[in-house]
PQR file with spaces between the fields and no chain letter, atoms N, CA, C, O and H, PARSE charges and radii, in Angstrom:
ATOM       1  N    MET     1      16.052   15.411    2.247 -0.4000 1.5000
ATOM       2  CA   MET     1      14.899   14.572    2.515 -0.0000 2.0000
ATOM       3  C    MET     1      15.356   13.117    2.644  0.5500 1.7000
ATOM       4  O    MET     1      16.064   12.604    1.777 -0.5500 1.4000
ATOM       5  N    GLU     2      14.958   12.477    3.699 -0.4000 1.5000
ATOM       6  CA   GLU     2      15.321   11.082    3.957 -0.0000 2.0000
ATOM       7  C    GLU     2      14.391   10.146    3.190  0.5500 1.7000
ATOM       8  O    GLU     2      13.171   10.308    3.189 -0.5500 1.4000
ATOM       9  H    GLU     2      14.383   12.894    4.403  0.4000 1.0000
ATOM      10  N    HIS     3      15.010    9.158    2.538 -0.4000 1.5000
ATOM      11  CA   HIS     3      14.241    8.162    1.791 -0.0000 2.0000
ATOM      12  C    HIS     3      14.111    6.917    2.659  0.5500 1.7000
ATOM      13  O    HIS     3      15.116    6.313    3.033 -0.5500 1.4000
ATOM      14  H    HIS     3      16.001    9.026    2.539  0.4000 1.0000
ATOM      15  N    ARG     4      12.889    6.533    2.980 -0.4000 1.5000
ATOM      16  CA   ARG     4      12.645    5.341    3.797 -0.0000 2.0000
ATOM      17  C    ARG     4      12.485    4.138    2.888  0.5500 1.7000
ATOM      18  O    ARG     4      11.734    4.184    1.913 -0.5500 1.4000
ATOM      19  H    ARG     4      12.073    7.024    2.676  0.4000 1.0000
ATOM      20  N    LYS     5      13.195    3.054    3.207 -0.4000 1.5000
ATOM      21  CA   LYS     5      13.135    1.830    2.405 -0.0000 2.0000
ATOM      22  C    LYS     5      11.889    1.029    2.793  0.5500 1.7000
ATOM      23  O    LYS     5      11.664    0.740    3.969 -0.5500 1.4000
ATOM      24  H    LYS     5      13.805    3.017    3.998  0.4000 1.0000
ATOM      25  N    ILE     6      11.100    0.683    1.805 -0.4000 1.5000
ATOM      26  CA   ILE     6       9.841   -0.036    2.021 -0.0000 2.0000
ATOM      27  C    ILE     6      10.122   -1.527    2.174  0.5500 1.7000
ATOM      28  O    ILE     6      10.820   -2.134    1.361 -0.5500 1.4000
ATOM      29  H    ILE     6      11.282    0.918    0.850  0.4000 1.0000
ATOM      30  N    LYS     7       9.565   -2.097    3.227 -0.4000 1.5000
ATOM      31  CA   LYS     7       9.676   -3.536    3.475 -0.0000 2.0000
ATOM      32  C    LYS     7       8.466   -4.280    2.896  0.5500 1.7000
ATOM      33  O    LYS     7       8.624   -5.282    2.198 -0.5500 1.4000
ATOM      34  H    LYS     7       8.998   -1.604    3.887  0.4000 1.0000
ATOM      35  N    ARG     8       7.261   -3.785    3.190 -0.4000 1.5000
ATOM      36  CA   ARG     8       6.006   -4.347    2.662 -0.0000 2.0000
ATOM      37  C    ARG     8       5.069   -3.188    2.362  0.5500 1.7000
ATOM      38  O    ARG     8       4.935   -2.263    3.164 -0.5500 1.4000
ATOM      39  H    ARG     8       7.133   -2.971    3.757  0.4000 1.0000
ATOM      40  N    ASN     9       4.423   -3.242    1.207 -0.4000 1.5000
ATOM      41  CA   ASN     9       3.542   -2.178    0.740 -0.0000 2.0000
ATOM      42  C    ASN     9       2.109   -2.720    0.724  0.5500 1.7000
ATOM      43  O    ASN     9       1.681   -3.344   -0.247 -0.5500 1.4000
ATOM      44  H    ASN     9       4.531   -3.993    0.555  0.4000 1.0000
ATOM      45  N    ARG    10       1.370   -2.470    1.820 -0.4000 1.5000
ATOM      46  CA   ARG    10       0.030   -3.049    1.977 -0.0000 2.0000
ATOM      47  C    ARG    10      -0.949   -2.008    2.493  0.5500 1.7000
ATOM      48  O    ARG    10      -0.568   -0.995    3.080 -0.5500 1.4000
ATOM      49  H    ARG    10       1.717   -1.963    2.609  0.4000 1.0000
ATOM      50  N    LEU    11      -2.219   -2.290    2.255 -0.4000 1.5000
ATOM      51  CA   LEU    11      -3.286   -1.510    2.879 -0.0000 2.0000
ATOM      52  C    LEU    11      -4.506   -2.397    3.056  0.5500 1.7000
ATOM      53  O    LEU    11      -4.626   -3.456    2.440 -0.5500 1.4000
ATOM      54  H    LEU    11      -2.528   -3.113    1.778  0.4000 1.0000
ATOM      55  N    GLN    12      -5.411   -1.932    3.918 -0.4000 1.5000
ATOM      56  CA   GLN    12      -6.682   -2.632    4.120 -0.0000 2.0000
ATOM      57  C    GLN    12      -7.805   -1.725    3.663  0.5500 1.7000
ATOM      58  O    GLN    12      -7.867   -0.555    4.042 -0.5500 1.4000
ATOM      59  H    GLN    12      -5.314   -1.072    4.418  0.4000 1.0000
ATOM      60  N    CYS    13      -8.689   -2.270    2.846 -0.4000 1.5000
ATOM      61  CA   CYS    13      -9.883   -1.552    2.402 -0.0000 2.0000
ATOM      62  C    CYS    13     -10.927   -1.640    3.518  0.5500 1.7000
ATOM      63  O    CYS    13     -11.305   -2.736    3.932 -0.5500 1.4000
ATOM      64  H    CYS    13      -8.638   -3.220    2.538  0.4000 1.0000
ATOM      65  N    LYS    14     -11.386   -0.499    3.999 -0.4000 1.5000
ATOM      66  CA   LYS    14     -12.422   -0.488    5.036 -0.0000 2.0000
ATOM      67  C    LYS    14     -13.802   -0.827    4.463  0.5500 1.7000
ATOM      68  O    LYS    14     -14.718   -1.157    5.215 -0.5500 1.4000
ATOM      69  H    LYS    14     -11.079    0.392    3.662  0.4000 1.0000
ATOM      70  N    LEU    15     -13.953   -0.748    3.158 -0.4000 1.5000
ATOM      71  CA   LEU    15     -15.249   -0.998    2.532 -0.0000 2.0000
ATOM      72  C    LEU    15     -15.553   -2.491    2.411  0.5500 1.7000
ATOM      73  O    LEU    15     -16.697   -2.907    2.590 -0.5500 1.4000
ATOM      74  H    LEU    15     -13.208   -0.480    2.547  0.4000 1.0000
ATOM      75  N    CYS    16     -14.520   -3.309    2.102 -0.4000 1.5000
ATOM      76  CA   CYS    16     -14.748   -4.760    1.967 -0.0000 2.0000
ATOM      77  C    CYS    16     -13.904   -5.584    2.942  0.5500 1.7000
ATOM      78  O    CYS    16     -14.138   -6.782    3.100 -0.5500 1.4000
ATOM      79  H    CYS    16     -13.590   -2.971    1.956  0.4000 1.0000
ATOM      80  N    GLY    17     -12.925   -4.953    3.598 -0.4000 1.5000
ATOM      81  CA   GLY    17     -12.105   -5.652    4.585 -0.0000 2.0000
ATOM      82  C    GLY    17     -10.862   -6.323    4.034  0.5500 1.7000
ATOM      83  O    GLY    17     -10.046   -6.826    4.806 -0.5500 1.4000
ATOM      84  H    GLY    17     -12.734   -3.980    3.470  0.4000 1.0000
ATOM      85  N    ASP    18     -10.694   -6.346    2.703 -0.4000 1.5000
ATOM      86  CA   ASP    18      -9.526   -6.997    2.105 -0.0000 2.0000
ATOM      87  C    ASP    18      -8.226   -6.304    2.503  0.5500 1.7000
ATOM      88  O    ASP    18      -8.174   -5.079    2.619 -0.5500 1.4000
ATOM      89  H    ASP    18     -11.357   -5.937    2.076  0.4000 1.0000
ATOM      90  N    ILE    19      -7.188   -7.094    2.709 -0.4000 1.5000
ATOM      91  CA   ILE    19      -5.827   -6.590    2.844 -0.0000 2.0000
ATOM      92  C    ILE    19      -5.131   -6.933    1.534  0.5500 1.7000
ATOM      93  O    ILE    19      -5.059   -8.097    1.142 -0.5500 1.4000
ATOM      94  H    ILE    19      -7.231   -8.088    2.616  0.4000 1.0000
ATOM      95  N    ILE    20      -4.620   -5.904    0.863 -0.4000 1.5000
ATOM      96  CA   ILE    20      -3.965   -6.109   -0.424 -0.0000 2.0000
ATOM      97  C    ILE    20      -2.518   -5.638   -0.342  0.5500 1.7000
ATOM      98  O    ILE    20      -2.190   -4.739    0.433 -0.5500 1.4000
ATOM      99  H    ILE    20      -4.678   -4.958    1.182  0.4000 1.0000
ATOM     100  N    GLU    21      -1.655   -6.255   -1.150 -0.4000 1.5000
ATOM     101  CA   GLU    21      -0.224   -5.954   -1.120 -0.0000 2.0000
ATOM     102  C    GLU    21       0.315   -5.852   -2.537  0.5500 1.7000
ATOM     103  O    GLU    21       0.032   -6.694   -3.389 -0.5500 1.4000
ATOM     104  H    GLU    21      -1.922   -6.985   -1.780  0.4000 1.0000
ATOM     105  N    SER    22       1.097   -4.805   -2.774 -0.4000 1.5000
ATOM     106  CA   SER    22       1.835   -4.654   -4.023 -0.0000 2.0000
ATOM     107  C    SER    22       3.247   -5.152   -3.758  0.5500 1.7000
ATOM     108  O    SER    22       3.925   -4.639   -2.868 -0.5500 1.4000
ATOM     109  H    SER    22       1.327   -4.121   -2.082  0.4000 1.0000
ATOM     110  N    LYS    23       3.700   -6.146   -4.518 -0.4000 1.5000
ATOM     111  CA   LYS    23       4.970   -6.811   -4.224 -0.0000 2.0000
ATOM     112  C    LYS    23       6.131   -6.358   -5.094  0.5500 1.7000
ATOM     113  O    LYS    23       7.285   -6.586   -4.733 -0.5500 1.4000
ATOM     114  H    LYS    23       3.150   -6.563   -5.241  0.4000 1.0000
ATOM     115  N    TYR    24       5.862   -5.725   -6.227 -0.4000 1.5000
ATOM     116  CA   TYR    24       6.949   -5.267   -7.092 -0.0000 2.0000
ATOM     117  C    TYR    24       6.507   -3.995   -7.820  0.5500 1.7000
ATOM     118  O    TYR    24       5.320   -3.670   -7.841 -0.5500 1.4000
ATOM     119  H    TYR    24       4.924   -5.539   -6.521  0.4000 1.0000
ATOM     120  N    THR    25       7.456   -3.284   -8.411 -0.4000 1.5000
ATOM     121  CA   THR    25       7.181   -2.030   -9.105 -0.0000 2.0000
ATOM     122  C    THR    25       6.094   -2.229  -10.161  0.5500 1.7000
ATOM     123  O    THR    25       6.125   -3.201  -10.916 -0.5500 1.4000
ATOM     124  H    THR    25       8.420   -3.548   -8.394  0.4000 1.0000
ATOM     125  N    HIS    26       5.149   -1.315  -10.209 -0.4000 1.5000
ATOM     126  CA   HIS    26       4.012   -1.334  -11.144 -0.0000 2.0000
ATOM     127  C    HIS    26       3.084   -2.529  -10.928  0.5500 1.7000
ATOM     128  O    HIS    26       2.361   -2.923  -11.843 -0.5500 1.4000
ATOM     129  H    HIS    26       5.124   -0.525   -9.596  0.4000 1.0000
ATOM     130  N    ASP    27       3.097   -3.110   -9.723 -0.4000 1.5000
ATOM     131  CA   ASP    27       2.181   -4.203   -9.357 -0.0000 2.0000
ATOM     132  C    ASP    27       0.925   -3.562   -8.778  0.5500 1.7000
ATOM     133  O    ASP    27       0.815   -3.391   -7.564 -0.5500 1.4000
ATOM     134  H    ASP    27       3.684   -2.791   -8.979  0.4000 1.0000
ATOM     135  N    TYR    28      -0.024   -3.209   -9.646 -0.4000 1.5000
ATOM     136  CA   TYR    28      -1.261   -2.528   -9.263 -0.0000 2.0000
ATOM     137  C    TYR    28      -2.266   -3.583   -8.817  0.5500 1.7000
ATOM     138  O    TYR    28      -2.697   -4.415   -9.616 -0.5500 1.4000
ATOM     139  H    TYR    28       0.065   -3.348  -10.632  0.4000 1.0000
ATOM     140  N    VAL    29      -2.640   -3.548   -7.534 -0.4000 1.5000
ATOM     141  CA   VAL    29      -3.516   -4.565   -6.951 -0.0000 2.0000
ATOM     142  C    VAL    29      -4.782   -3.891   -6.426  0.5500 1.7000
ATOM     143  O    VAL    29      -4.713   -2.897   -5.703 -0.5500 1.4000
ATOM     144  H    VAL    29      -2.290   -2.872   -6.885  0.4000 1.0000
ATOM     145  N    MET    30      -5.939   -4.444   -6.799 -0.4000 1.5000
ATOM     146  CA   MET    30      -7.219   -3.917   -6.328 -0.0000 2.0000
ATOM     147  C    MET    30      -7.858   -4.886   -5.340  0.5500 1.7000
ATOM     148  O    MET    30      -7.636   -6.095   -5.409 -0.5500 1.4000
ATOM     149  H    MET    30      -5.995   -5.251   -7.387  0.4000 1.0000
ATOM     150  N    CYS    31      -8.647   -4.348   -4.426 -0.4000 1.5000
ATOM     151  CA   CYS    31      -9.410   -5.182   -3.496 -0.0000 2.0000
ATOM     152  C    CYS    31     -10.598   -5.805   -4.231  0.5500 1.7000
ATOM     153  O    CYS    31     -10.853   -5.483   -5.392 -0.5500 1.4000
ATOM     154  H    CYS    31      -8.827   -3.366   -4.369  0.4000 1.0000
ATOM     155  N    SER    32     -11.312   -6.686   -3.559 -0.4000 1.5000
ATOM     156  CA   SER    32     -12.412   -7.406   -4.219 -0.0000 2.0000
ATOM     157  C    SER    32     -13.603   -6.511   -4.575  0.5500 1.7000
ATOM     158  O    SER    32     -14.340   -6.816   -5.513 -0.5500 1.4000
ATOM     159  H    SER    32     -11.105   -6.947   -2.616  0.4000 1.0000
ATOM     160  N    CYS    33     -13.800   -5.417   -3.844 -0.4000 1.5000
ATOM     161  CA   CYS    33     -14.910   -4.518   -4.190 -0.0000 2.0000
ATOM     162  C    CYS    33     -14.507   -3.492   -5.258  0.5500 1.7000
ATOM     163  O    CYS    33     -15.341   -2.710   -5.713 -0.5500 1.4000
ATOM     164  H    CYS    33     -13.201   -5.170   -3.082  0.4000 1.0000
ATOM     165  N    LYS    34     -13.235   -3.497   -5.652 -0.4000 1.5000
ATOM     166  CA   LYS    34     -12.708   -2.637   -6.726 -0.0000 2.0000
ATOM     167  C    LYS    34     -12.753   -1.150   -6.395  0.5500 1.7000
ATOM     168  O    LYS    34     -12.679   -0.315   -7.296 -0.5500 1.4000
ATOM     169  H    LYS    34     -12.557   -4.132   -5.282  0.4000 1.0000
ATOM     170  N    LYS    35     -12.872   -0.813   -5.119 -0.4000 1.5000
ATOM     171  CA   LYS    35     -12.904    0.591   -4.716 -0.0000 2.0000
ATOM     172  C    LYS    35     -11.525    1.115   -4.331  0.5500 1.7000
ATOM     173  O    LYS    35     -11.267    2.313   -4.453 -0.5500 1.4000
ATOM     174  H    LYS    35     -12.931   -1.492   -4.387  0.4000 1.0000
ATOM     175  N    CYS    36     -10.632    0.233   -3.867 -0.4000 1.5000
ATOM     176  CA   CYS    36      -9.311    0.640   -3.395 -0.0000 2.0000
ATOM     177  C    CYS    36      -8.228   -0.157   -4.110  0.5500 1.7000
ATOM     178  O    CYS    36      -8.441   -1.299   -4.518 -0.5500 1.4000
ATOM     179  H    CYS    36     -10.842   -0.740   -3.769  0.4000 1.0000
ATOM     180  N    ALA    37      -7.060    0.469   -4.253 -0.4000 1.5000
ATOM     181  CA   ALA    37      -5.942   -0.202   -4.908 -0.0000 2.0000
ATOM     182  C    ALA    37      -4.633    0.323   -4.340  0.5500 1.7000
ATOM     183  O    ALA    37      -4.581    1.403   -3.753 -0.5500 1.4000
ATOM     184  H    ALA    37      -6.887    1.397   -3.922  0.4000 1.0000
ATOM     185  N    ILE    38      -3.568   -0.466   -4.526 -0.4000 1.5000
ATOM     186  CA   ILE    38      -2.229   -0.074   -4.106 -0.0000 2.0000
ATOM     187  C    ILE    38      -1.257   -0.447   -5.213  0.5500 1.7000
ATOM     188  O    ILE    38      -1.494   -1.383   -5.977 -0.5500 1.4000
ATOM     189  H    ILE    38      -3.610   -1.344   -5.003  0.4000 1.0000
ATOM     190  N    ASP    39      -0.152    0.305   -5.290 -0.4000 1.5000
ATOM     191  CA   ASP    39       0.815    0.138   -6.370 -0.0000 2.0000
ATOM     192  C    ASP    39       2.206    0.502   -5.851  0.5500 1.7000
ATOM     193  O    ASP    39       2.338    1.227   -4.865 -0.5500 1.4000
ATOM     194  H    ASP    39       0.040    1.065   -4.669  0.4000 1.0000
ATOM     195  N    GLY    40       3.243   -0.010   -6.526 -0.4000 1.5000
ATOM     196  CA   GLY    40       4.604    0.446   -6.263 -0.0000 2.0000
ATOM     197  C    GLY    40       5.555   -0.561   -5.686  0.5500 1.7000
ATOM     198  O    GLY    40       6.768   -0.364   -5.751 -0.5500 1.4000
ATOM     199  H    GLY    40       3.135   -0.599   -7.327  0.4000 1.0000
ATOM     200  N    GLY    41       5.048   -1.639   -5.119 -0.4000 1.5000
ATOM     201  CA   GLY    41       5.944   -2.634   -4.525 -0.0000 2.0000
ATOM     202  C    GLY    41       6.855   -2.013   -3.482  0.5500 1.7000
ATOM     203  O    GLY    41       6.393   -1.290   -2.599 -0.5500 1.4000
ATOM     204  H    GLY    41       4.062   -1.799   -5.066  0.4000 1.0000
ATOM     205  N    LYS    42       8.165   -2.296   -3.582 -0.4000 1.5000
ATOM     206  CA   LYS    42       9.135   -1.762   -2.625 -0.0000 2.0000
ATOM     207  C    LYS    42       9.780   -0.466   -3.108  0.5500 1.7000
ATOM     208  O    LYS    42      10.672    0.068   -2.450 -0.5500 1.4000
ATOM     209  H    LYS    42       8.540   -2.883   -4.299  0.4000 1.0000
ATOM     210  N    GLU    43       9.330    0.041   -4.261 -0.4000 1.5000
ATOM     211  CA   GLU    43       9.913    1.259   -4.833 -0.0000 2.0000
ATOM     212  C    GLU    43       9.192    2.538   -4.395  0.5500 1.7000
ATOM     213  O    GLU    43       9.839    3.547   -4.114 -0.5500 1.4000
ATOM     214  H    GLU    43       8.605   -0.393   -4.796  0.4000 1.0000
ATOM     215  N    TYR    44       7.857    2.501   -4.336 -0.4000 1.5000
ATOM     216  CA   TYR    44       7.081    3.683   -3.977 -0.0000 2.0000
ATOM     217  C    TYR    44       5.704    3.246   -3.481  0.5500 1.7000
ATOM     218  O    TYR    44       5.272    2.121   -3.733 -0.5500 1.4000
ATOM     219  H    TYR    44       7.332    1.681   -4.564  0.4000 1.0000
ATOM     220  N    VAL    45       5.024    4.144   -2.775 -0.4000 1.5000
ATOM     221  CA   VAL    45       3.670    3.863   -2.283 -0.0000 2.0000
ATOM     222  C    VAL    45       2.695    4.764   -3.036  0.5500 1.7000
ATOM     223  O    VAL    45       2.795    5.989   -2.983 -0.5500 1.4000
ATOM     224  H    VAL    45       5.375    5.058   -2.570  0.4000 1.0000
ATOM     225  N    ARG    46       1.763    4.144   -3.730 -0.4000 1.5000
ATOM     226  CA   ARG    46       0.692    4.868   -4.412 -0.0000 2.0000
ATOM     227  C    ARG    46      -0.595    4.094   -4.161  0.5500 1.7000
ATOM     228  O    ARG    46      -0.622    2.868   -4.262 -0.5500 1.4000
ATOM     229  H    ARG    46       1.682    3.148   -3.773  0.4000 1.0000
ATOM     230  N    PHE    47      -1.658    4.816   -3.833 -0.4000 1.5000
ATOM     231  CA   PHE    47      -2.932    4.141   -3.580 -0.0000 2.0000
ATOM     232  C    PHE    47      -4.052    4.932   -4.226  0.5500 1.7000
ATOM     233  O    PHE    47      -3.890    6.099   -4.580 -0.5500 1.4000
ATOM     234  H    PHE    47      -1.636    5.812   -3.751  0.4000 1.0000
ATOM     235  N    SER    48      -5.186    4.276   -4.371 -0.4000 1.5000
ATOM     236  CA   SER    48      -6.396    4.967   -4.805 -0.0000 2.0000
ATOM     237  C    SER    48      -7.556    4.447   -3.975  0.5500 1.7000
ATOM     238  O    SER    48      -7.617    3.270   -3.621 -0.5500 1.4000
ATOM     239  H    SER    48      -5.318    3.328   -4.083  0.4000 1.0000
ATOM     240  N    ALA    49      -8.468    5.351   -3.675 -0.4000 1.5000
ATOM     241  CA   ALA    49      -9.655    5.036   -2.874 -0.0000 2.0000
ATOM     242  C    ALA    49     -10.642    6.182   -3.039  0.5500 1.7000
ATOM     243  O    ALA    49     -10.237    7.299   -3.365 -0.5500 1.4000
ATOM     244  H    ALA    49      -8.419    6.308   -3.962  0.4000 1.0000
ATOM     245  N    PRO    50     -11.925    5.928   -2.822 -0.5600 1.5000
ATOM     246  CA   PRO    50     -12.896    7.020   -2.901  0.2800 2.0000
ATOM     247  C    PRO    50     -12.526    8.178   -1.965  0.5500 1.7000
ATOM     248  O    PRO    50     -12.631    9.346   -2.338 -0.5500 1.4000
ATOM     249  N    LYS    51     -12.093    7.838   -0.746 -0.4000 1.5000
ATOM     250  CA   LYS    51     -11.635    8.826    0.236 -0.0000 2.0000
ATOM     251  C    LYS    51     -10.432    8.228    0.961  0.5500 1.7000
ATOM     252  O    LYS    51     -10.395    7.014    1.163 -0.5500 1.4000
ATOM     253  H    LYS    51     -12.008    6.888   -0.443  0.4000 1.0000
ATOM     254  N    PRO    52      -9.452    9.030    1.357 -0.5600 1.5000
ATOM     255  CA   PRO    52      -8.310    8.491    2.109  0.2800 2.0000
ATOM     256  C    PRO    52      -8.731    7.745    3.376  0.5500 1.7000
ATOM     257  O    PRO    52      -8.043    6.819    3.806 -0.5500 1.4000
ATOM     258  N    ASP    53      -9.842    8.139    3.968 -0.4000 1.5000
ATOM     259  CA   ASP    53     -10.321    7.470    5.185 -0.0000 2.0000
ATOM     260  C    ASP    53     -10.903    6.085    4.913  0.5500 1.7000
ATOM     261  O    ASP    53     -11.247    5.372    5.856 -0.5500 1.4000
ATOM     262  H    ASP    53     -10.401    8.891    3.618  0.4000 1.0000
ATOM     263  N    ASP    54     -11.022    5.691    3.649 -0.4000 1.5000
ATOM     264  CA   ASP    54     -11.548    4.366    3.297 -0.0000 2.0000
ATOM     265  C    ASP    54     -10.488    3.270    3.383  0.5500 1.7000
ATOM     266  O    ASP    54     -10.792    2.099    3.150 -0.5500 1.4000
ATOM     267  H    ASP    54     -10.743    6.270    2.883  0.4000 1.0000
ATOM     268  N    VAL    55      -9.245    3.637    3.716 -0.4000 1.5000
ATOM     269  CA   VAL    55      -8.173    2.642    3.805 -0.0000 2.0000
ATOM     270  C    VAL    55      -7.432    2.756    5.130  0.5500 1.7000
ATOM     271  O    VAL    55      -7.407    3.810    5.766 -0.5500 1.4000
ATOM     272  H    VAL    55      -8.999    4.587    3.905  0.4000 1.0000
ATOM     273  N    ILE    56      -6.833    1.644    5.525 -0.4000 1.5000
ATOM     274  CA   ILE    56      -5.905    1.608    6.657 -0.0000 2.0000
ATOM     275  C    ILE    56      -4.548    1.267    6.054  0.5500 1.7000
ATOM     276  O    ILE    56      -4.387    0.213    5.439 -0.5500 1.4000
ATOM     277  H    ILE    56      -6.854    0.787    5.009  0.4000 1.0000
ATOM     278  N    PHE    57      -3.581    2.148    6.228 -0.4000 1.5000
ATOM     279  CA   PHE    57      -2.252    1.910    5.664 -0.0000 2.0000
ATOM     280  C    PHE    57      -1.491    0.914    6.518  0.5500 1.7000
ATOM     281  O    PHE    57      -1.367    1.095    7.729 -0.5500 1.4000
ATOM     282  H    PHE    57      -3.712    3.004    6.728  0.4000 1.0000
ATOM     283  N    LEU    58      -0.986   -0.128    5.896 -0.4000 1.5000
ATOM     284  CA   LEU    58      -0.239   -1.181    6.583 -0.0000 2.0000
ATOM     285  C    LEU    58       1.185   -1.291    6.040  0.5500 1.7000
ATOM     286  O    LEU    58       1.864   -2.288    6.282 -0.5500 1.4000
ATOM     287  H    LEU    58      -1.087   -0.274    4.912  0.4000 1.0000
ATOM     288  N    THR    59       1.639   -0.275    5.308 -0.4000 1.5000
ATOM     289  CA   THR    59       2.985   -0.292    4.740 -0.0000 2.0000
ATOM     290  C    THR    59       4.010   -0.334    5.866  0.5500 1.7000
ATOM     291  O    THR    59       3.913    0.409    6.842 -0.5500 1.4000
ATOM     292  H    THR    59       1.087    0.535    5.111  0.4000 1.0000
ATOM     293  N    GLU    60       4.999   -1.221    5.713 -0.4000 1.5000
ATOM     294  CA   GLU    60       6.076   -1.372    6.692 -0.0000 2.0000
ATOM     295  C    GLU    60       7.372   -0.866    6.077  0.5500 1.7000
ATOM     296  O    GLU    60       7.638   -1.081    4.895 -0.5500 1.4000
ATOM     297  H    GLU    60       5.078   -1.826    4.921  0.4000 1.0000
ATOM     298  N    TYR    61       8.181   -0.186    6.900 -0.4000 1.5000
ATOM     299  CA   TYR    61       9.462    0.349    6.450 -0.0000 2.0000
ATOM     300  C    TYR    61      10.592   -0.307    7.228  0.5500 1.7000
ATOM     301  O    TYR    61      10.433   -0.672    8.393 -0.5500 1.4000
ATOM     302  H    TYR    61       7.965   -0.011    7.860  0.4000 1.0000
ATOM     303  N    GLU    62      11.748   -0.453    6.558 -0.4000 1.5000
ATOM     304  CA   GLU    62      12.929   -0.991    7.223 -0.0000 2.0000
ATOM     305  C    GLU    62      13.545    0.105    8.077  0.5500 1.7000
ATOM     306  O    GLU    62      13.486    1.282    7.721 -0.5500 1.4000
ATOM     307  H    GLU    62      11.877   -0.157    5.611  0.4000 1.0000
ATOM     308  N    ASP    63      14.138   -0.280    9.207 -0.4000 1.5000
ATOM     309  CA   ASP    63      14.835    0.687   10.052 -0.0000 2.0000
ATOM     310  C    ASP    63      16.118    1.114    9.363  0.5500 1.7000
ATOM     311  O    ASP    63      16.756    0.311    8.683 -0.5500 1.4000
ATOM     312  H    ASP    63      14.186   -1.237    9.496  0.4000 1.0000
ATOM     313  N    ASN    64      16.498    2.367    9.532 -0.4000 1.5000
ATOM     314  CA   ASN    64      17.727    2.890    8.944 -0.0000 2.0000
ATOM     315  C    ASN    64      18.854    2.892    9.967  0.5500 1.7000
ATOM     316  O    ASN    64      19.637    3.839   10.027 -0.5500 1.4000
ATOM     317  H    ASN    64      15.979    3.020   10.084  0.4000 1.0000
ATOM     318  N    LYS    65      18.938    1.852   10.762 -0.4000 1.5000
ATOM     319  CA   LYS    65      19.974    1.771   11.791 -0.0000 2.0000
ATOM     320  C    LYS    65      21.238    1.173   11.198  0.5500 1.7000
ATOM     321  O    LYS    65      21.186    0.149   10.516 -0.5500 1.4000
ATOM     322  H    LYS    65      18.301    1.082   10.714  0.4000 1.0000
ATOM     323  N    ASP    66      22.393    1.820   11.462 -0.4000 1.5000
ATOM     324  CA   ASP    66      23.694    1.299   10.998 -0.0000 2.0000
ATOM     325  C    ASP    66      24.424    0.622   12.129  0.5500 1.7000
ATOM     326  O    ASP    66      25.532    0.122   11.937 -0.5500 1.4000
ATOM     327  H    ASP    66      22.435    2.651   12.017  0.4000 1.0000
């Protein structure tokens, strides 16, 4: 299994429109309506939302080009 290196760990809440970003490990960030959150910084991607369709994933990954 290939491990993709995370460049930016962000999402947009469709319920309030906020774009939130987790910048470091265990950096749990919630949007202003408190319905969606993101966690993990550059180590992992974890999110919470009422439904997966309530968010737009904006996480960016580094290219694995040598």
